[in-house]
N, C-alpha and C positions, 0 to 999 in steps of 0.2 A: 414254090409253083406259082405261074403267072396267073392273074386274075384277068379275065377278058370281058369286054363290054357285053352287054346283055345277059350274062349270067345271073341267074336267080339263086340267092343263097338262103338257106334254112339252116339255123344253128340248133344242135341237140341240146344245148344247155339252156336254152331260154325260148320265149315265144316269137322273137323278133325275126323278120324276114326283110331282105333287101335286095334290089337289083343294081348290079353294076353298071353305071352310066359312062365311066371312063375306067379302062384297064390299066394295069401296071404290072411291074415284076416283084410281087410281094403277096403274101396271104393275109386275107381279112379273118380276124378272131373276134369272137362275142364273149365280153366279160359281164354274164349276168350278176355279178357279185358287185360291178362298179357302180360308182355314183351316177346319177342321172337316168334320163328316161328319153327313150327313142320314140319320136312321135312320126306318124305317118305324113308322109309328103316332104318331111324335112331331108335335105342334103348334108352327107358328110365327106370330108375330103381328108386325104394324108398327102401332104405338099410335098414330102421326101420322095414317095413313090409315084404320084401323080393320080392315084386311085380316087375314084368319087362314087358315092352309092346313094342311092334314093330308097328311103324306108318305106315298105310296103305293108308291113304289120309291125305295130307298136311293141314293145316291151321295155322292161326295167333293165338297165344297165348301160353298157357303152361298147363302142366298136373300137378295136385297136388293130394296128400294122406295125409289125415288128416290135411288139410292147408298147409303142406310142399311141396314146389316144387319138382318134379323128377328131377333127374340129368340125363344128357344125358350120355349114356355109351360110352367110348372112345375105338376104335379098340385096339386089342392086338398087340404090336409091335413083329415082327419076326425078327430073325437074317438075315442079308443079306446074300446072296450066292455069295460070292466074287469068 
């Protein structure tokens, strides 16, 4: 099932909630037993499908797409203003 930008996802297996910022042709799953902690305001992406989400409610566990764990997006580094 395709994931659309703007969708709000609440997962039955845990407390985490996300908003899809970039959609794709895959389904996002939440693994509450997985290692890690989802933090509010952090973005996660799956490069294979192009899906990106923003965490709106924290929870223990990890997000997966097609069995592969989504990677946390690192903030872009800017040049310092010396």
